[in-house]
N, C-alpha and C positions, 0 to 999 in steps of 0.2 A: 818539645824542642827548647832546651834550656841552656843557659850559660852561667858559669859560676864566677861571680864577681866578689872576691874577698869573702867567700863563704856564704854569700847571698845568691840563691838561685833565681835568675831572671827568666821568666817564662815568655818565650818569643812566639808562642802559638797565637798570642794576641800581639799585633804590631806595636812597636815602641818608637818613641821620638828621641833623637839625639840632638841636643842644642849645641850650636857652634859658638865657641868663645875664642876669637882670634886676638891674641895679645901681640900683635905685630904692627909695625908702622905702615905696612904696604899690602895687606890682603886686598883681594879684588873688590870686595864689597864694604867690609867694615874695618879696614885698616886704620889704626890710629884712634878708633872710638873709645877703646878701653885701655887707657894708659896709666891709670892710677888705681889705688886700692878701692876707693869709693865707687868708681865706675865699674870695675871688675865685679865687686860684690853686688852692686845694684843690678847689673845685667844677669849675673848668675841667679840671684834670687828671683828675678822676673821669670827666667826660663824654668826654674824649678816650680814656681807657683803656677805657671802656665801648663805644666804637665810633663816636662822633660824627664825621661828616665835616666838619661846619660847626659853629661856635659863633656863635650870634646874640646880639649884645650890645645891650641897650636901657637907656636911662637916663631915658626919659620914658614913664610908664605910659599905655597906650592903653585902659585899662578904661573902661567907661561913667562919665561925669561926672568923669573924672580932672582934677585941678587943673592949671592952666597952669604950664609951666616955660619960662623964657626961653631963647632960642636960645643965648645965651652961656653960660648955666648948663648947658645940655645939652652943649655942646662941652667945657666945663671938667670935666664929669663923665666924658665918654666917652673923650676922648683919652688920659688917664692909664691907663685900663683897657686900651685897645689896646696902649699901650706896655708895660704890665706883662705882659700875656699873651704878646706877641711876644718879649719879652726872655727869658721863662722857657720858652716853647714856640714857637720861631720858625717852625715849619712849620704852625702853626694857620691854618686858613682862616676868617677872621672875617667875619661878616655883621653889618651895622649896621642896627638897627631904628629908622628915622627917616623923617619926612616933610619934613625941611628940607634944602634944597640946601647951605647953608653947613655944616651938621653933616655932611652926606655928604662934602663937599669935605675938611673937616678930618680926617675919619675915613679917607678913602682915602689922603690924604697921610701919615697916620700908619701905614698898612699894612693897612687893611681891604681885603677883596677883593670884597665883595658889598654892595649896598644893598637893604634890605628896606623898602619904602615902603607903609604901610597905606593911603595915599591915591592911589597911582598917579599922582602929580604934581598932583592936584587942589588941594592945599593950599600948593603952592609952584611957581609957573610957571617957575622956573629949574632945577627938578630934572632934567628930561630933558637940558638943556644940560650939566649937570655929569656925568651918567652918560655921555653921549656923549664928553665931553672926556677922561674918564679911562678909558673903554672897559671898564667893569666890568659883570658880570651884574647884572640889575635885576629884583627881585621886585615885581610889581604886584598889589596886593590890591584886592578889591572892597569899597567902603564908600561910604555916603552921608554927607554932612555932615562932622563931626569928632567926636572922642571925647566932647565935651560934648553934642552934639546928635543923634548917630547913632540912638539908641534911639527917637527920635520920628519917624524917617524910614523906616518899615517898610511903607509902602503900595505894593504892586506889583500890576499886572494879571497878569503872568506873570513870576515872579521869575527863573527860569532863562533864559528868552528875553531878558529885559532885561539880565541879567548877561553873556550871550554878546555882545550888542550893545555893552555897555560895554567889554568886553575887546577886541572887534574894533576899536573906535575907539582905545583906548589903544595897542594893538599897532601900528596904522597910524601913529599919531603918533610912537611910539618909533622905528619904522623910518624915518620921515622925517628923524629926527635921526642916523640911521646906527647905531642901537643894535642889536647882534646877539643878545646872550644875554639872553633874556627868560624869566621864569618867572611863572606866574599862580597866585594864591591866592584861593579863593572867599570868604575872610573870614568864617568861621563866628563868629557872635556879634556881627558888626559890621553895624548897621542891618538886623537880621533877628530875627524872633521865634524861639522854640524850634521851633515848627512849620515855619517857613520854613527854618531850619537843616537840618532832617531832609528836607525836600523837595529842597533843593539837594544834600544828600548822596546821596539816592536817585538823582538824575538827573545826578550828577557826571560820569559818562562822556561826557555830551553836550559837555563842554568839550574833548574830544579833537578836535573840529572845528577848533579853533584851532591844532592841531599844535605845542603848546608844552608843556614840562614843567609838571606840576601839583604845587604845594606844598599840603599839608593840615595845618592847625593846629587841632586840637580838644582839645589836652591840658588835662584837668581843667576844661574850660569848663562853664558853667551848663547847656548843652544836655545834658550828661551827668549832673551831680549833681542837677539839679532833676528830671529825668526819672526818676532812680532814687531820688528822695527821700532823698538822702544829703548828704554834705558834700564840699567841695573836697578835703579830706585823704583821703577815702575814694573818690575818683573814678579811681584808677589802673586798676582792673580794667575799668571802662567805657571809659576812654581806650584801653586795649589792644584791646578789642573793635573800637572804631571805627577805630583805626589799621590793624588787620588788614583790615577791610572796605574802607578807603580804598585799600589796596594792590590789592585785587581790582578797583578802579575806576581803576587805572592811575596812582595817586599816585606821584610820583618822589622827593619829599622829605617826610618826616614831621618837623614842627617840634614838639618835645616838651620837657617838664621832666624826664622820666624816660627817659634814653637807653638804659640797659641793656635795659629791657623792649621798647622800640621796635626796637632792633637785633635782639632775639630774634624779633619779628614778621617782620622782613625776612628773617632767616635761614631761618625755617620756610616763609615764603611762597616764597622762592627754591627751596627743596628740592622743593616741590610743583610748581613751574613751571619745572623744568629743561628 
């Protein structure tokens, strides 16, 4: 199970870690932390040294009720960050967290290797065309609505069954464009209640029917800190627990804020599963 990132084959038979770099003023955990070149490069270097295979860069917060950012503003934020990282760390495999095709295009042309789309093409009907044109791996997440409306769209008859159908349709459409490298993300916290998040997590191995790599992103989310009656800042231990359980359910990529701890999860999991 491999994906082709700018000519480099990444083997996902061994789980990998994707470090989060939010260059936004309002992300739910680290908004505003990385607002200048020194802070961006310092954090990127730390994640790479801690063992991140991918760096996922986002400049538009997808937290519930996030304020609107124009497409041009998103591009003007993200392209300099890609340039900065690749100038300092040229071997970095950069993923771009965006649902806009023109942002994806500008990012890929600047050197990004993966597109991570929270909407799986639902919010931009040109997205699949761009992914196919540039032949990059594409992460498709499950979400209803958009970041402003998603938390009002949590009514399901059978959430996992509906998600499998959703992904089946998305995969078929992507394949029709000739897109080869696909990764699915259940979208924990997106158009799901806390109870639904845990139901999806419990049944996550059912997504294996799709025969695609699974990305899990639960890092410091409300499903953890609200369940534990704690804060985002104190949610690392809970995140580590769920990351470990995700690996037992065949997660191939852990998307996290805390790379070192996630890499340790993978290392110990691999030791047990030699």
